[in-house]
C-alpha angles and dihedrals in degrees: 000000000000090000093053090050091052091049091050092049091049090052091051091049089050091052091049092048091048091050091048091051091049092050092049091048091050093050092046094051090046092055090045091052094048094047130077113337116251111269095019115138119226110274094023117129122242114254091254091059098047110125093009127114146067125283106195113228102186112184093023112146109223122224100249091192092072110123128224139155121251126218091278093055093252117141110243136176121233086238090065087078096048114074100165092253109063127056119227132222110213117201114193104204140129118241099222093050110137096213134349099046091052090050089050095050092042092051092047092047092048091053093047091049093060093050113101121263092261087067098055118144109263092030112072096358145009135229125215120186110196123192115226090196103094091198094066119102137215088254090062089045091051091052090050092049092050090052095051096042087059090047093048091044100191113133114229095026092103091085092055102045118065136178114210137190131190145173122271095268093050093046093049092048092055099041092048090049092056095037095245110155123194139153141191115262105212093190095055094031092228141091119278109215147138129246130240142136112230117210116207130188121247087262093054102260118142105247109167143359121218105192127198137037100275117070132192113222090218091055090051092051091047092049092049092046090047090052089058095039091247096309101123100046128075124245093280092050090051091048091051090048089053091052096046131062129186113258108206091194092059095031090228142085116272134186112277108225095201093051091048091050091049092049091045090051091050092050092049091050091050092049091050092050092049091048097046097040096073090047090051092049092049090048092052091049092049091053091050091050091051092047091049092058 
């Protein structure tokens, strides 16, 4: 009886071990399948990512004569949004995107919503979302604008946030100018693309790229202030810009050690002057009193 129980237990343990091995084998082969494609060299892009990405073109002067249609169907020039005073955030998206573009616009809107009222769209800066799908229409753009104006919920911002569409030639001209690469994925029946907000100076020069779908409101303020060489922020904003520098490896602004040391040295010098000045004045008075006697 005991022997038969031991045999039965051994059989059960064998079944469990076999099942565990099969599960591990399945997981291992799944990871192997989803990894680098066979025959791909290190550093090569997967087929799905071929022709997709962002080539930063900092300092590139945009052609402000490029024509598009705004959300009302009116033909506008890109230069209509650059007045020489206000920087512009350009969002290359497509309005019927089922995923990434929505995440991008949602993330940008969320960051803009937590910025103080002095940094409302249409005040110190403008936002222009431009569809890179040449088949999209102003009607689609109008629907998208209505949605995000409700989400942003700041009265008066409608005049500073626009949603544009254009034909293939116009779209290609803009996306090539800002280094935005995308392609049609026939398998998924959607556009394969990256995500980034492009900050341009008031004169239309590419100043900074903020990649991703989550944005920090402080990074946006720094990028906008940087695009105007500190002209749209107050003293505190300018001071923060002096202390922070953009780190391309982290895609964010980080404390600049040299700037901090310079500022610290300046503060220390000022403290020493303020401390020594009264002593110097008292010493001069004492000498005059002695000389007068």
